[in-house]
C-alpha atoms as a printed R data frame, in Angstrom:
    type eleno elety resid chain resno       x       y       z
1   ATOM     1    CA   UNK     A     1  44.028  11.358 -39.061
2   ATOM     2    CA   UNK     A     2  41.560   8.731 -40.360
3   ATOM     3    CA   UNK     A     3  42.800   6.192 -37.803
4   ATOM     4    CA   UNK     A     4  42.351   8.711 -35.023
5   ATOM     5    CA   UNK     A     5  38.752   9.360 -36.124
6   ATOM     6    CA   UNK     A     6  38.010   5.656 -36.260
7   ATOM     7    CA   UNK     A     7  39.500   5.205 -32.794
8   ATOM     8    CA   UNK     A     8  37.394   8.057 -31.435
9   ATOM     9    CA   UNK     A     9  34.225   6.619 -33.010
10  ATOM    10    CA   UNK     A    10  34.980   3.186 -31.615
11  ATOM    11    CA   UNK     A    11  35.553   4.626 -28.137
12  ATOM    12    CA   UNK     A    12  32.315   6.598 -28.403
13  ATOM    13    CA   UNK     A    13  30.381   3.490 -29.384
14  ATOM    14    CA   UNK     A    14  31.821   1.519 -26.482
15  ATOM    15    CA   UNK     A    15  30.992   4.359 -24.100
16  ATOM    16    CA   UNK     A    16  27.464   4.564 -25.499
17  ATOM    17    CA   UNK     A    17  26.867   0.841 -25.032
18  ATOM    18    CA   UNK     A    18  28.347   0.894 -21.530
19  ATOM    19    CA   UNK     A    19  26.067   3.748 -20.454
20  ATOM    20    CA   UNK     A    20  23.019   2.110 -22.036
21  ATOM    21    CA   UNK     A    21  23.651  -1.244 -20.356
22  ATOM    22    CA   UNK     A    22  24.340   0.443 -17.012
23  ATOM    23    CA   UNK     A    23  21.101   2.400 -17.190
24  ATOM    24    CA   UNK     A    24  19.087  -0.675 -18.085
25  ATOM    25    CA   UNK     A    25  20.625  -2.697 -15.276
26  ATOM    26    CA   UNK     A    26  20.149   0.129 -12.801
27  ATOM    27    CA   UNK     A    27  16.508   0.687 -13.816
28  ATOM    28    CA   UNK     A    28  15.746  -3.042 -13.509
29  ATOM    29    CA   UNK     A    29  17.308  -3.141 -10.061
30  ATOM    30    CA   UNK     A    30  15.431  -0.008  -8.965
31  ATOM    31    CA   UNK     A    31  12.106  -1.444 -10.083
32  ATOM    32    CA   UNK     A    32  12.267  -4.432  -7.740
33  ATOM    33    CA   UNK     A    33  13.368  -2.681  -4.550
34  ATOM    34    CA   UNK     A    34  10.648  -2.665  -1.871
35  ATOM    35    CA   UNK     A    35  11.607  -1.583   1.626
36  ATOM    36    CA   UNK     A    36   8.239  -2.559   3.149
37  ATOM    37    CA   UNK     A    37   7.989  -5.999   4.710
38  ATOM    38    CA   UNK     A    38   4.773  -7.982   4.162
39  ATOM    39    CA   UNK     A    39   3.125  -5.129   2.275
40  ATOM    40    CA   UNK     A    40   0.452  -7.526   0.992
41  ATOM    41    CA   UNK     A    41  -0.408  -8.800   4.518
42  ATOM    42    CA   UNK     A    42  -0.011 -12.404   3.429
43  ATOM    43    CA   UNK     A    43   1.834 -13.570   6.549
44  ATOM    44    CA   UNK     A    44   0.472 -13.295  10.073
45  ATOM    45    CA   UNK     A    45   0.271 -15.066  13.409
46  ATOM    46    CA   UNK     A    46  -2.764 -15.885  15.526
47  ATOM    47    CA   UNK     A    47  -6.345 -15.819  14.370
48  ATOM    48    CA   UNK     A    48  -9.753 -16.904  15.606
49  ATOM    49    CA   UNK     A    49 -10.951 -20.459  16.120
50  ATOM    50    CA   UNK     A    50 -14.622 -21.016  16.802
51  ATOM    51    CA   UNK     A    51 -17.777 -21.983  14.945
52  ATOM    52    CA   UNK     A    52 -16.851 -22.282  11.272
53  ATOM    53    CA   UNK     A    53 -13.473 -20.587  11.846
54  ATOM    54    CA   UNK     A    54 -10.132 -22.380  12.296
55  ATOM    55    CA   UNK     A    55  -7.228 -19.977  12.846
56  ATOM    56    CA   UNK     A    56  -8.996 -17.580  10.485
57  ATOM    57    CA   UNK     A    57  -7.820 -13.953  10.071
58  ATOM    58    CA   UNK     A    58  -9.563 -11.796  12.648
59  ATOM    59    CA   UNK     A    59  -9.331  -8.490  14.507
60  ATOM    60    CA   UNK     A    60  -5.847  -6.960  14.402
61  ATOM    61    CA   UNK     A    61  -3.643  -7.017  17.478
62  ATOM    62    CA   UNK     A    62   0.078  -7.281  18.104
63  ATOM    63    CA   UNK     A    63  -0.169 -10.280  20.423
64  ATOM    64    CA   UNK     A    64  -1.430 -12.800  17.900
65  ATOM    65    CA   UNK     A    65  -3.110 -14.548  20.827
66  ATOM    66    CA   UNK     A    66  -6.593 -14.543  22.362
67  ATOM    67    CA   UNK     A    67  -8.183 -14.499  18.923
68  ATOM    68    CA   UNK     A    68  -6.223 -11.515  17.617
69  ATOM    69    CA   UNK     A    69  -4.340 -11.542  14.314
70  ATOM    70    CA   UNK     A    70  -0.858 -10.010  14.121
71  ATOM    71    CA   UNK     A    71   0.358  -9.183  10.570
72  ATOM    72    CA   UNK     A    72   4.081  -9.909  10.330
73  ATOM    73    CA   UNK     A    73   6.173  -6.738  10.469
74  ATOM    74    CA   UNK     A    74   3.314  -4.378  11.357
75  ATOM    75    CA   UNK     A    75   2.419  -2.643  14.613
76  ATOM    76    CA   UNK     A    76  -1.319  -2.279  15.282
77  ATOM    77    CA   UNK     A    77  -1.461  -1.792  19.026
78  ATOM    78    CA   UNK     A    78  -2.478  -4.330  21.651
79  ATOM    79    CA   UNK     A    79  -6.048  -5.343  22.441
80  ATOM    80    CA   UNK     A    80  -8.483  -2.591  23.337
81  ATOM    81    CA   UNK     A    81  -5.764   0.109  23.220
82  ATOM    82    CA   UNK     A    82  -4.943  -0.552  19.584
83  ATOM    83    CA   UNK     A    83  -6.465   0.317  16.248
84  ATOM    84    CA   UNK     A    84  -9.812  -1.340  15.518
85  ATOM    85    CA   UNK     A    85  -9.151  -3.158  12.277
86  ATOM    86    CA   UNK     A    86  -9.389  -6.549  10.619
87  ATOM    87    CA   UNK     A    87  -7.530  -8.851   8.279
88  ATOM    88    CA   UNK     A    88  -9.746 -10.274   5.554
89  ATOM    89    CA   UNK     A    89  -8.924 -13.384   3.553
90  ATOM    90    CA   UNK     A    90  -9.961 -13.255  -0.122
91  ATOM    91    CA   UNK     A    91 -13.725 -13.478  -0.590
92  ATOM    92    CA   UNK     A    92 -14.635 -13.054   3.088
93  ATOM    93    CA   UNK     A    93 -15.271  -9.306   3.512
94  ATOM    94    CA   UNK     A    94 -18.993  -9.639   2.775
95  ATOM    95    CA   UNK     A    95 -19.476 -13.368   3.449
96  ATOM    96    CA   UNK     A    96 -17.984 -15.187   6.462
97  ATOM    97    CA   UNK     A    97 -16.258 -12.018   7.618
98  ATOM    98    CA   UNK     A    98 -13.629 -11.615  10.323
99  ATOM    99    CA   UNK     A    99 -13.982 -12.134  14.088
100 ATOM   100    CA   UNK     A   100 -14.205  -9.091  16.368
101 ATOM   101    CA   UNK     A   101 -12.480  -9.934  19.644
102 ATOM   102    CA   UNK     A   102 -13.221  -6.578  21.217
103 ATOM   103    CA   UNK     A   103 -16.978  -6.698  20.714
104 ATOM   104    CA   UNK     A   104 -17.437 -10.461  20.721
105 ATOM   105    CA   UNK     A   105 -18.892 -10.606  17.225
106 ATOM   106    CA   UNK     A   106 -18.275 -13.819  15.319
107 ATOM   107    CA   UNK     A   107 -18.580 -12.176  11.932
108 ATOM   108    CA   UNK     A   108 -17.489  -8.609  11.147
109 ATOM   109    CA   UNK     A   109 -18.355  -7.706   7.537
110 ATOM   110    CA   UNK     A   110 -18.725  -4.712   5.246
111 ATOM   111    CA   UNK     A   111 -21.524  -3.988   2.797
112 ATOM   112    CA   UNK     A   112 -21.167  -5.975  -0.415
113 ATOM   113    CA   UNK     A   113 -22.970  -8.128  -2.974
114 ATOM   114    CA   UNK     A   114 -23.229 -11.078  -0.568
115 ATOM   115    CA   UNK     A   115 -24.144  -9.159   2.578
116 ATOM   116    CA   UNK     A   116 -27.803  -9.451   3.512
117 ATOM   117    CA   UNK     A   117 -28.602 -12.144   1.001
118 ATOM   118    CA   UNK     A   118 -27.120 -10.360  -2.003
119 ATOM   119    CA   UNK     A   119 -29.305  -7.267  -1.739
120 ATOM   120    CA   UNK     A   120 -26.454  -4.771  -2.236
121 ATOM   121    CA   UNK     A   121 -24.743  -4.962  -5.624
122 ATOM   122    CA   UNK     A   122 -22.209  -2.262  -4.816
123 ATOM   123    CA   UNK     A   123 -19.261  -3.685  -6.748
124 ATOM   124    CA   UNK     A   124 -17.233  -4.964  -3.792
125 ATOM   125    CA   UNK     A   125 -14.691  -7.407  -5.226
126 ATOM   126    CA   UNK     A   126 -13.795 -10.684  -3.570
127 ATOM   127    CA   UNK     A   127 -10.075  -9.864  -3.761
128 ATOM   128    CA   UNK     A   128  -7.831  -6.821  -3.754
129 ATOM   129    CA   UNK     A   129  -5.607  -5.916  -6.747
130 ATOM   130    CA   UNK     A   130  -2.857  -8.013  -5.117
131 ATOM   131    CA   UNK     A   131  -5.236 -10.983  -4.992
132 ATOM   132    CA   UNK     A   132  -4.669 -11.987  -1.379
133 ATOM   133    CA   UNK     A   133  -5.376 -10.762   2.140
134 ATOM   134    CA   UNK     A   134  -6.168  -7.134   2.841
135 ATOM   135    CA   UNK     A   135  -6.691  -4.965   5.905
136 ATOM   136    CA   UNK     A   136  -9.822  -3.022   6.936
137 ATOM   137    CA   UNK     A   137  -9.267  -0.058   9.288
138 ATOM   138    CA   UNK     A   138 -11.961   1.795  11.247
139 ATOM   139    CA   UNK     A   139 -12.061   5.430  10.110
140 ATOM   140    CA   UNK     A   140 -14.730   6.605  12.547
141 ATOM   141    CA   UNK     A   141 -14.398   7.230  16.287
142 ATOM   142    CA   UNK     A   142 -10.875   8.400  17.290
143 ATOM   143    CA   UNK     A   143 -10.923   5.864  20.121
144 ATOM   144    CA   UNK     A   144 -11.369   3.078  17.569
145 ATOM   145    CA   UNK     A   145  -9.237   4.276  14.691
146 ATOM   146    CA   UNK     A   146  -6.453   4.742  17.236
147 ATOM   147    CA   UNK     A   147  -3.040   5.518  15.788
148 ATOM   148    CA   UNK     A   148  -3.423   3.350  12.714
149 ATOM   149    CA   UNK     A   149  -1.077   0.650  11.493
150 ATOM   150    CA   UNK     A   150   2.659   1.203  11.193
151 ATOM   151    CA   UNK     A   151   6.005  -0.307  10.280
152 ATOM   152    CA   UNK     A   152   9.585   0.758  11.043
153 ATOM   153    CA   UNK     A   153  11.665   1.222   7.877
154 ATOM   154    CA   UNK     A   154  15.450   1.011   8.195
155 ATOM   155    CA   UNK     A   155  18.403   1.512   5.850
156 ATOM   156    CA   UNK     A   156  17.210   4.857   4.494
157 ATOM   157    CA   UNK     A   157  19.486   7.496   2.957
158 ATOM   158    CA   UNK     A   158  18.990  10.999   4.350
159 ATOM   159    CA   UNK     A   159  17.878  13.395   1.625
160 ATOM   160    CA   UNK     A   160  16.863  10.556  -0.736
161 ATOM   161    CA   UNK     A   161  13.493  10.537  -2.488
162 ATOM   162    CA   UNK     A   162  11.216   7.578  -1.690
163 ATOM   163    CA   UNK     A   163   8.017   6.660  -3.504
164 ATOM   164    CA   UNK     A   164   5.229   5.049  -1.481
165 ATOM   165    CA   UNK     A   165   2.573   3.076  -3.337
166 ATOM   166    CA   UNK     A   166  -0.542   1.368  -1.988
167 ATOM   167    CA   UNK     A   167  -4.045   0.234  -2.940
168 ATOM   168    CA   UNK     A   168  -6.972   1.484  -0.888
169 ATOM   169    CA   UNK     A   169 -10.759   1.531  -0.994
170 ATOM   170    CA   UNK     A   170 -13.685   3.062   0.900
171 ATOM   171    CA   UNK     A   171 -16.295   0.788   2.493
172 ATOM   172    CA   UNK     A   172 -18.927   0.782   5.255
173 ATOM   173    CA   UNK     A   173 -19.548  -1.650   8.091
174 ATOM   174    CA   UNK     A   174 -22.510  -3.940   7.504
175 ATOM   175    CA   UNK     A   175 -25.809  -3.133   9.308
176 ATOM   176    CA   UNK     A   176 -25.040   0.618   9.380
177 ATOM   177    CA   UNK     A   177 -26.752   3.140   7.112
178 ATOM   178    CA   UNK     A   178 -26.109   6.555   5.620
179 ATOM   179    CA   UNK     A   179 -23.454   8.076   3.361
180 ATOM   180    CA   UNK     A   180 -19.878   8.252   4.660
181 ATOM   181    CA   UNK     A   181 -16.515   9.767   3.734
182 ATOM   182    CA   UNK     A   182 -13.108   8.078   3.825
183 ATOM   183    CA   UNK     A   183  -9.477   9.046   3.284
184 ATOM   184    CA   UNK     A   184  -6.028   7.751   4.218
185 ATOM   185    CA   UNK     A   185  -3.540   9.805   6.207
186 ATOM   186    CA   UNK     A   186   0.043   8.637   5.697
187 ATOM   187    CA   UNK     A   187   3.037   9.642   7.798
188 ATOM   188    CA   UNK     A   188   6.643   8.840   6.970
189 ATOM   189    CA   UNK     A   189   9.044  10.169   9.545
190 ATOM   190    CA   UNK     A   190   8.162  13.832  10.165
191 ATOM   191    CA   UNK     A   191   6.144  14.256   6.961
192 ATOM   192    CA   UNK     A   192   2.384  13.621   6.693
193 ATOM   193    CA   UNK     A   193   0.250  13.476   3.545
194 ATOM   194    CA   UNK     A   194  -3.339  12.462   2.800
195 ATOM   195    CA   UNK     A   195  -5.249  11.002  -0.103
196 ATOM   196    CA   UNK     A   196  -8.268  12.772  -1.515
197 ATOM   197    CA   UNK     A   197 -11.527  12.281   0.386
198 ATOM   198    CA   UNK     A   198 -13.925   9.752  -1.113
199 ATOM   199    CA   UNK     A   199 -17.651  10.419  -0.627
200 ATOM   200    CA   UNK     A   200 -19.263   6.995  -0.295
201 ATOM   201    CA   UNK     A   201 -22.996   6.481  -0.899
202 ATOM   202    CA   UNK     A   202 -24.937   4.466   1.679
203 ATOM   203    CA   UNK     A   203 -23.907   0.786   1.606
204 ATOM   204    CA   UNK     A   204 -21.429   1.596  -1.159
205 ATOM   205    CA   UNK     A   205 -17.947   0.558  -2.227
206 ATOM   206    CA   UNK     A   206 -15.491   2.878  -3.950
207 ATOM   207    CA   UNK     A   207 -13.572   0.296  -5.925
208 ATOM   208    CA   UNK     A   208  -9.841  -0.142  -5.403
209 ATOM   209    CA   UNK     A   209  -7.708   2.954  -6.006
210 ATOM   210    CA   UNK     A   210  -3.925   3.021  -6.421
211 ATOM   211    CA   UNK     A   211  -2.124   5.877  -4.665
212 ATOM   212    CA   UNK     A   212   1.458   7.106  -4.966
213 ATOM   213    CA   UNK     A   213   3.035   9.582  -2.545
214 ATOM   214    CA   UNK     A   214   6.626  10.838  -2.476
215 ATOM   215    CA   UNK     A   215   8.653  11.497   0.659
216 ATOM   216    CA   UNK     A   216  12.202  12.628   1.383
217 ATOM   217    CA   UNK     A   217  13.969  10.756   4.197
218 ATOM   218    CA   UNK     A   218  15.219  12.891   7.071
219 ATOM   219    CA   UNK     A   219  16.649   9.966   9.045
220 ATOM   220    CA   UNK     A   220  18.113   6.533   8.339
221 ATOM   221    CA   UNK     A   221  15.231   4.914  10.277
222 ATOM   222    CA   UNK     A   222  11.655   6.176  10.023
223 ATOM   223    CA   UNK     A   223   8.151   4.999  10.890
224 ATOM   224    CA   UNK     A   224   5.644   4.489   8.093
225 ATOM   225    CA   UNK     A   225   2.099   4.930   9.413
226 ATOM   226    CA   UNK     A   226  -1.358   4.548   7.860
227 ATOM   227    CA   UNK     A   227  -4.349   6.144   9.584
228 ATOM   228    CA   UNK     A   228  -7.926   5.804   8.309
229 ATOM   229    CA   UNK     A   229 -10.008   8.971   8.712
230 ATOM   230    CA   UNK     A   230 -13.710   9.309   7.923
231 ATOM   231    CA   UNK     A   231 -17.161  10.619   8.810
232 ATOM   232    CA   UNK     A   232 -19.659  10.331  10.362
233 ATOM   233    CA   UNK     A   233 -18.183   8.579  13.367
234 ATOM   234    CA   UNK     A   234 -21.445   6.797  14.259
235 ATOM   235    CA   UNK     A   235 -21.893   5.149  10.819
236 ATOM   236    CA   UNK     A   236 -18.579   3.321  10.746
237 ATOM   237    CA   UNK     A   237 -16.671   4.281   7.620
238 ATOM   238    CA   UNK     A   238 -13.867   1.824   6.872
239 ATOM   239    CA   UNK     A   239 -10.720   2.007   4.750
240 ATOM   240    CA   UNK     A   240  -9.396  -1.127   3.015
241 ATOM   241    CA   UNK     A   241  -5.621  -1.297   2.488
242 ATOM   242    CA   UNK     A   242  -3.264  -3.581   0.555
243 ATOM   243    CA   UNK     A   243  -0.253  -3.680  -1.766
244 ATOM   244    CA   UNK     A   244   2.061  -1.358   0.199
245 ATOM   245    CA   UNK     A   245   5.420  -0.660  -1.472
246 ATOM   246    CA   UNK     A   246   8.256   1.768  -0.811
247 ATOM   247    CA   UNK     A   247  10.690   2.080  -3.706
248 ATOM   248    CA   UNK     A   248  13.966   3.910  -4.057
249 ATOM   249    CA   UNK     A   249  14.916   5.309  -6.392
250 ATOM   250    CA   UNK     A   250  11.722   5.979  -8.274
251 ATOM   251    CA   UNK     A   251  11.794   3.657 -11.308
252 ATOM   252    CA   UNK     A   252   9.840   6.041 -13.546
253 ATOM   253    CA   UNK     A   253  12.195   8.918 -12.790
254 ATOM   254    CA   UNK     A   254  15.285   6.945 -13.687
255 ATOM   255    CA   UNK     A   255  13.660   5.482 -16.772
256 ATOM   256    CA   UNK     A   256  12.824   8.973 -18.058
257 ATOM   257    CA   UNK     A   257  16.318  10.148 -17.143
258 ATOM   258    CA   UNK     A   258  17.806   7.225 -19.066
259 ATOM   259    CA   UNK     A   259  15.676   7.909 -22.153
260 ATOM   260    CA   UNK     A   260  16.658  11.577 -22.098
261 ATOM   261    CA   UNK     A   261  20.356  10.809 -21.699
262 ATOM   262    CA   UNK     A   262  20.331   8.225 -24.490
263 ATOM   263    CA   UNK     A   263  18.538  10.692 -26.770
264 ATOM   264    CA   UNK     A   264  21.254  13.278 -26.117
265 ATOM   265    CA   UNK     A   265  23.979  10.734 -26.883
266 ATOM   266    CA   UNK     A   266  22.305   9.706 -30.150
267 ATOM   267    CA   UNK     A   267  21.860  13.339 -31.186
268 ATOM   268    CA   UNK     A   268  25.527  14.023 -30.463
269 ATOM   269    CA   UNK     A   269  26.576  11.009 -32.549
270 ATOM   270    CA   UNK     A   270  24.464  12.182 -35.498
271 ATOM   271    CA   UNK     A   271  26.011  15.641 -35.241
272 ATOM   272    CA   UNK     A   272  29.524  14.158 -35.190
273 ATOM   273    CA   UNK     A   273  28.785  12.152 -38.324
274 ATOM   274    CA   UNK     A   274  27.625  15.244 -40.192
275 ATOM   275    CA   UNK     A   275  30.738  17.201 -39.188
């Protein structure tokens, strides 16, 4: 009888360790899965050359030619029919800026500490939370905000939960005045969700905000789309975007599940010892 109990305890311990190691390995694997390509906008083709610029990030466009910048993996339309947006290198949003091909401006900027000789100390940071390039999308006139910026995501599991994460901020185009509002509308397949609306004071900057949204896949291939929406249309509100991730499964969910399961196993072992 004693040998049988020892055998059962040994088997239980082995099972406990196996489950624990499996959960840890699974959680670690889940935490590093990102289905979005170039979510930090670090790679791109094209750019503007002229004046002080040499292949510098500029207005977004799929062609990557004629002065347009094409972020790898993203669809932003083509030329005047696409979304009016820009790729900013670190430290350039309120200094050297980004070239506007559509309107022939050599330096598109947003309000910040260095715009206008440092007269606006609104807290605009020189980098995003990711530390590299970031995108600025027009949230004003429908003809300029277009259909946003999108990417096709493949290899999805129908019915699976996916967690979308991204960093965003509200800003205003330099030389324009008045308070504005900004928000991000996100579509994934047939589902659409929005962030809260940020009310931005004149010449202000919201600071970077991290957003998480959950979606359930309805197809193995779906389009992920970001659309900037704001008011008033004539005082160009802009949305800054960076750090896009799409994880499956949700690391936090599986971590909590693992902690709960391990707690149940430990409680059961303590009960067995008492009996």
